[in-house]
N, C-alpha and C positions, 0 to 999 in steps of 0.2 A: 565581626560585623553585627552591631547592635540592632535589636528589633526597632528601636526608636528611629533609626535611619531608614527603615522600610515600612512606613505607615500604610502603604497600599497592599502589602503582602497578605495580611489577614482578610481584607475585603476581597482580594482576588481569589483567595482559596475558597471562601464561602460562595462567591459568585460561580466559580467552576462547579462546586458541589451542587448548587441549584440546577445547573445544566445537566449534570450526571443523574440527579434524582428524576428529572423529567424524562431523560432518556431511558431510565430503568422502568418507566411506566408508572411511577408514583402518581396517584390521582391529585387533581387540583385541590381537593378537600384537605389533603395533608398539609397544604400551605397555610391552613388556618392556624397551625401550631406556631410557626415563626411570626405570624401576624399578631396573634394574641400575646406572644412573648414580647414583641415590639411595643405593644400598648402598655404592658406591665412595666417594662424597662423605662419607657418614657414617663410613666407615672412616678417611678422612683428616681428619675433624673439620671439615667444611665445612657447618655447619647451614643457612646461607643458601641454598646450592645444593640441599640436601635439600628445603628449603621450596619452592623453585621447581619441583623435580621433582614434589613432592606437589601443587602447584597445577595442573600439566599433567595429572597423573593424575586428580585430582578433577574437573576440568572435563570430561575425556573420559568418566569413569565416570557423572557426573550426566547428561550428554547421552545416554549409552547407556541408562541406567535410565529416563529420561523420554521415550524414543522412543515416539511415539503408537502405540496399539494398531491393528493393521492391520484392514482391513475383511474380515469373514468371507467366504470365497469362496462358501460354500454359500448365502449370502443374495443374491448378485449376480444382478441382473436377474430376480428372482422377487418377485412381489407378496406382501407380508407385512403383518401388523398390528404396529405398533411402539408403544412407550411411550418418551417422551423428555422432557427438561427443556430449555427454551429458554435458551441462554446469551447470545444476542445476536439482536436483531430489527431489521432495516432495512426501512423502508417506502418503496416506490417506487410511488406511485399508478399503477394500482390493484393493485399486487402487493406481496408481502412476501418477503424472503429471511431465513430463520431458520437460525441456527447452533445446532444442538441436540446434546445428549449423549444418545445412545440406549443404554438399559440393559436393554431386554427386547424379545423378539420373540415375538408370540403370548402364550402364558402362561408362557414360559420366559425366565429371566434369561440375558443374554449378557454377555460382557466388554464394558464400556462403550466406545463409539467415538463420534466426532464426525462429524456429517453436515451438509451444506449443503442445505437444503430450500427449494424455490421454490414459492410459493403464488400463483396468478394472481388474487388477490383480497385486498382489505383486510379481509375478514371470513372466518372469525372473527378477532377482534383478539387476537393473542397478545402477551403482555407477557413481559419478561425474567423468568426464574425461574419461569415457569408450567410445570406438567406437563400434557402433552397426549398424546392417542393419535391415530394416523393410519395410513393404509395407503398404501403406495407400493412401487414397484419401484426399489430403490436400485442404484447402480452405483459402482465405484471412481472417486474423484476423481483422475484422472491428467492428466498434461500432454498435451493434444491440440492442439499447435500445427500450423498448416497451412503457415506460411511461416517461414523462419529469421528470428530477431530479432523475432518477433511479440510484442506485449505480452501477457504471461501474467497475466490478471486473477485467476485462481485460485491463482497461485503463492504469495502471502502466506498464503492459507488452508491450503494443503498444508504450508507450513513451520510453521504454528502447530498442526498436528495434525489438520486436517480430512481425513478419508480417504474419504468417500463423498458422493454427491449424489443428489438425487431430485426428481421433480415430484410435488406433492401436490395432489389435488383438494380444494377447500374443503369439499365435503360429506362428505369422508372424515375430517375432523378433529373432534376432541372435546376441549375444554379441561376438564381434571379440576379444576384449582385451583392455587393457589400452592404451590410446593415449600417444606416447612417448613425452619426453620433461621434463626439470627440473620443470617448473611451474606445469605441470600436476602431476608429482610425488609428489610435495609438497601438491597439492590439495587433492590427494588421502590419505594423512596422516590423514585427518579428519575422515575418516571411521575407521581407526585404533584407533584414540583417542576416538571416540564414543563407539567402542567395548570395549575399556579398561574401560571407565566410567561405562558401563552396567555391567561389571564384578566386580565392587567395592562392598564391603560388607556393603552397606548402603541401606536406604529405597528407595522405588520407587520414592518418591517425590524429594529426593536429586539427584537421577540419572537424572530425567527430568530436574531439575534445573541446574545441572552441564553440561549437554549436551547443554543447551541453552547458558549458561554464559561462558563456556570454549571453546566449539567446535562450537558454533554458529548455532546449529541445534535445531530449535524450534518445529519440527514436533512431538516430544514426549510429549510436554506440553499438559496437559488435559485442557478441556474447563473451568473447575472449577478454576484451578490455574490462567489461563489467566484472568478470570472474577474478581477474588479476588484482584489480583495485579493491574488490571486496575481501580477498584473501589477505591483504596487507593492511586492512583498516583504513584505506584511502577512498572508500566509496563515497564518503561525504563530500569530497571535492568535485565529484561528478554531478552533484545536485546543487542548484543555486542556494546559497546560504548567506549568513552575515559576512563571511570571509570574502565572498565575491562582491557583495554590495560595498563592503569597506574598501576593496581595491578600486571599484568604480568611483567611489567618493574621493579617494586619494588622487586618482587621475584627473577628475574634474577640478579638484582643489588646485592642483598644479597648473592646469590649463587656465584657471581663473585667477591665478596669483597676481597678474597685473592690476586687477580690480582692488586687491588688498593693498597694493603699493599706492594706488591712487586714492586710497581712503574710502572707497566704496564697499565697505565690509558687509553692510546689510544687503546691498544688491548682490554681492557675491554669494551670500548665504541663501537668498531667495532663488537665485539661478541654480545653485547646487541642489536645493530641496526640490525644485521643479524637475530637474534631471533625474533625481533619485525616484521620485514618485512616478515619473514617466517610465523609468526602467521597470518599476514594480508592476505597473499596468501592462506594459508590453509583454512581460514574461508570464502574465496570467494570474498575478497576485498570489503566488504560493506563500503559505504562512511564514516560512523562514525568511523570505525576502521582505514581506510586509513587516514582520517583527523587527528586522534590522533597520528598515527605513523609518519606522515609527520611533525607534530608539535614537536614531540619528537626528530625526526632527526635534525630539524633546531636547536632546543634547545641544543642538545648534541654536534653538530658540532660547534656551537657558543661557547659553554663552552670549547670544546677542543682547539679551536684556539683563546680563550680569546677575543671574540667579544661580543658586547652588544646584549642582548637577549630581544626582544619585543614580548610578546605573541600575540598581535593583528596582527603584521606583519606575524608571523608564521601561524596564522589562515588564513590570506589572501593567503599566499603561498600554504597552503593546498588546499584551494578552487581553485586556479588557476591550480594547478597540476592535481587535479581530473577532473576538467572541460575541461582541454586541451586534456585528453585522452578519456573522456566520457562526452561530453557536455550535453547530455540528462539526466544526473544524477541530474541536477538542478530541474527537475520536480518530483523527488521522495520524499516521505515523510521522509525517513531516512536522506537524505542530508539536507533537510530544517530544520528538528527538531534538528539535530546534530549541525549545524552551528549556528542556532539561539540560542540554549541553551548556547553554549560556548561563543558566542559574548555577550550575555546578562550577563553571569557570569563575563566576563572580564570588562564590563562597570559598572555593578551595585553591584556586590558582596562585593567589598571593602567598598563601601559607605553605604550598608545596615548593615554592621557590626558596632554596637554601641561602641565597645571597641577598643582603639588604640593598635597598635602592641606591644607597650612596656608592656602592661598588657597581657603577653603571654598566660596564661592559659585561661583567660576569652575570649580573642580574638580567640583562637583555638576552644573553645566550641561554641562560637557564629558564627563561620564560617560555621558550618553545616546548620543551618536554613538560614543564609544569602545567601549561595550558592544556596540552594533549592529555596528560594524566588526569587532570581535573575533569575534562570533558568525558573521558572514558568512565570515570567514577559515576557520572550521572546517566550515561547512555549505554554502557557495555551490556548490562544485564537486560535492559529493555530490547536492545538490538539482538541479543542472543535469543530472547523469547520470540521475537518476530521472525528472525532469519535463520536461527539455529546454527550460527557460525560465530566462533570466537577467534579473531586474529591475534596471535601472540607477538607478532613483530610490529605492532601498531606504533610503538614509541619511536624506534629509529626511522620507520617509514614516514611517519608524520613529520618528524624533524626535517627530513630531506624534502618532503612534499611542501612544507611551509616555506622552505628556501627557494624552491624552483617554481611553485605555482604563481607567485606574483609576477616574476618577469615574463612567464609565458603569456599570461592574460594581458599584461601591459603591452607586450609586443603585438598581440593579436588586435587590441584596440587601436594601437598606433597604425597598424596596416589597414584596418577598416577606415580610420579617419583619412589616411592618405588616399585610399581607394576612392573615397567620396569626391576627391578632387582630381581623380584620374591618374594618380601616381602609384607606381609599383616599387616598393622598397625591397629589393631582392636581398640585401644584406640582413635586413630585419627578418625576412622569411627564413633565411639560412640559420640565423640565431635562434628563431623560434623552433625550427626543426631539431636543432641540436639540444636545446633545453628540454623539450618534450621527450626527446630520445633518452636523455639522462633520467628523466622522471619515470618513463615506462620501463627502461632497463633496470632501474632500481627496484621497481615494483615486481618485475619478473624474477629478478634474482632473489629477493626476499620471500616471494611466494614459493620459490623452489626449494627453500631451505627445509630440511626435514623437521617436522613438528612446528612449522611456522603458523599453521592454522589448525584449529580443532573444529571439525565438522560434525554435523548430526548431533548437536547438543540440544537436549530437551530441558527447557526452563519452565517450570510451572508458575502460574500467577502468584502463588503464595511465596515463592522465592523472590520475586520482584518486590513484593510488599515488605518482606523482612529485610531485604537489602537496603531499601530506602530508609527504613526505620533505623538501621545500623549506621547510616550516615549522620544521623542527628547527634549521637554522642561523639562521633569522630569530629564533627564540626565544633562542638562544645570544647573538646580537648584542644583542638588547634588554636582556638581563640582564648581560652581561659587557662589552659595548661594545668589543670587539676588532675591529680592521680585517679580520682574517682571516675572521671570521664574517660580516661585512658582504659581503665579496667572494664568499664561498661562497654566501651567500643570493642575491645577484644572479645568480650563475651557475646556481644551481638553478632559480630562477624563469625564467630564459631557457631552460633545458632543458625546463621545463614547457611553455613556449610552443611550442618545437620539437616536443615530443611531441604537443601538442594538434593542431598542423597535420599532422604526419606520420600520426597515428592517426585523423585526422578523416575525414569522408565522401569517398569517391572515386567518380569516374564512369568506367565502362568501356563499351565498345561491345558487350558481350555481351548475350545474350538469355536470359531465363528464363521458364518457364511453370509455373503452379500451378493446381490446381483445389481450392479450399478446400471443406471439408465444410459443408453447410447443409441444413436440413430443408425450406426454403421455396423454394430456387432453385438453379440451377447457374450458376457463373461461372468463366470461364477468365481468369486473371490473367496478363498478359504484360508483362514488363519488357523494354524496348528502350532501352538506354542510361539516360538520365535521365528517361525517360517510362514511365508505367505505363498500360496499357490494360486495360479490363475488358470482356469479352464475356459478357453475361449473358442469362438467360431472363426476367428481370424486365421488366415493361413500362416504357415511357419515363417515366411519371409517378412512378416509384419510383427514378429515377436518383439523386436527391439523397439518398435514404435509404441506398442502398448506398455512395454516395460518402462520406457522413459516417461510416458504419460502418467502411469499409475505411481511411479516413484515420486513424481512431482506433486500430483494431486493428493496423495495419501502420505506425504512425508511426515506430518505430525502424528498421524495415526500409527505409523510404523515406529517412530521414535518413542512415543509414549508406551508402546508395548514391547519395546526392545527387539523388534523384528530385524533380523540381520540378513535375510535372504528372500529373494522374490523370484519364483520360478514360473515360467509361462509354458503352457502346453495346449496344443490345438486338439479339440475333441473331434474325432473322426466323423465325417458326414455320412459315411456308408455303413459303419459298424457302430451301433449304439453302445456308448460306454456309460456305465453307471458310476457316479462320483459319490463316495460314502463320506459323509461329514459327521463323525461321532455317532454313527448308527442311523442317521437320516440320509436317505438315498435320493440323488438328483439324476435326472436323465435329460440331456439337452437334445432336442429333436429339431434338426434343420436340414437334413440331406434330402436330395431328390430321389434317392434310391431306397428310401425307407419303405418296407413292405410289411404286410401282416405277419409273414414268417419271421422277419427280424424282430418285430415287437414281441411276438410270442416267445422267441428264443431268449430275449432279454429278460422277460418276465419269469421264465422258467429257471434261468441261471442265477439271477440276482435276487429273486424273491420280490417282496413288496417294494414298489417304488413310491416314495413319499411325495415327490414333486416332479411333475413332467413339465419341462420348460419348452414351450413351442416358440421357435425362433424364425427369423426371416430365412427363406430358402426351403422351408417345408411346403410341399405342394400336395400332400395326400389328404385323405379324409380325416379330419381331426377327431371326429367322434369315434371312428373306427380305431384310430391309434390309441385313444384313451381306453376303449373297450378291451383292446389286446393287452395293454400294460397295466390297467387298473390302478392308477395312482390315487393317492389320497386327495391330491389337489393338482390343478393345472395352473401354470403361470404363463401368461401371454407376454412375450418379451417386448421391450420398447422399440426394437428395430423392425418390428412388423409394419408392413404397409397399413395405413389407417383403414382402408376398406377391408382388407383381409382380416385385420385385427377385429373390426366390428363384426364381421361375418362369423369368425370363430367364436367370439363371445356370445353371439346370439344362438349359434348352433349348440354350444356346450350348455348354455342355460336351459334351452329347450329340452336337452337330454338329461337334465337334472344333475349335471356334473359341477362339483365345487371348483370354481374358476376365479382367478384374480388377475387383473391387469397390473403390470409394473411400468406402464407408460408414464404415469404421472406420479407414482410413488415407488421408491426402491424397495426391493425385498431384503429383509434382514432376518437372520435366524440366530 
């Protein structure tokens, strides 16, 4: 594929580079460099260079202009009454997480900002695009990581402009009604589609699958289904993408075929484009769907006006349009995976197919594994870096999935269309259940094969960069077939392997100690080589709960340090236990039966205490306890009641004791 056929590619690259530079905090004064370069290049009549400078400047400027409004400081941690519109609603029985755009506080309008609201109830049932009132004490949504390399679950929300968060009591919420506007009306159609899917006479698994693949609602998917499809490399079919949009376009094309026969081809194209854009709006405009709809729009318009169609240029147009309206979408996993997959397919799929087009049947059959292999070349390393999983059975699983997915979705759409007219197609429902059963059984079988998936893979950012650099000589060799490119490709991939090993997890014999923040317990996390120990105030019957939580939150931390075991132990509330971390001694103080005799015994038996951690549950005199133990420093835990925490802080400061609160900042040793 010659660069002359992809004139938009260099401009798109520098446009994205401008967005990334602004996101990295580069000052606006730095943009004087490309501006001066543009003037110089214009002086020497280099219009292509001027265009590249303009692309860099426009990407930077758009990212700067679209920077989300900051959370008003005067509203922080103060209970107020707000009015907002729900942009996205995620249901987690029995709670809801609402991403809302807040535009008024009390009776006064404010500069709109986006907040993450947690409601500990499924009622009132808030739908997308509903306007509602609520009262809450909002706080800034900032990065509050307790351990290095901790999984930041709110990171994607912050990158997309969510600047605050709050807890909302259900009885403080009042739904006003649907927000007016055509876009909002289309968005609300998704609830109707989901309700129609739930009413279909099919199995629960099919309902969950159709809600995800037709309506874009993945909240109904069970953890088992997510795990099975992820283990076989089929997780991409659970999220709306170009494949699903293409199937919808094909169904619509068949339904509108009479217009084609009647010679109304342009009308057919306009109806098809209207339906595709309606689908994109209804599903919330995810980048993968918008990308495919824009590419389809460019393709159909070029076809209508008899112009040359270049898929790679269409892909670049899609990226430019999406990033022009939402520059921060470049940081989302959906945007990255979608565009990398399609770009890789366009570059490599044709060359991976061993059969020429003139052998139509063989070429078509080989296209399935070729496309899958090409997509994995562009996304496998990125996926492993994000999710730490490498499915090895992705090729046969995707081959079968590509055969079974279209008929399942087609049957689902046919049943929905029939249901709109009050018809129930039981034979189609039976066929849908059977096809989905084959798909899920195949995924279960392949996921159960020994060695089908490699878990807990740590991929450093340097490995991702080197991998994509290695794809350049591979592409050159596939298109030009020169031995020098083949040798360069082999050397680059070998270097990628060396980088993966060198930048991979490492074990050292050092020790680290952390006290993460929590409102419900105090836990001292100790890393000793490749072992992690957790000393907690939670009772023994809740060990599995904290084990699962910490294994999930600190997955990358553990992978990077090659930690292979996590042990949980409850610290006794009645007999003070000293935890020794490389010579530094900790004492967790939280029992009701703590007495001066106990403290003195601990001090006599263990020697000097470096850190006395005062936790929720301690009811004694904190100054007396400190006097008996004589620690170097006192730590007030985050699970202490606010009033008790402030009283302890005041008493210890008056007594001249070195004290630190870990309510707002974690402890690290």
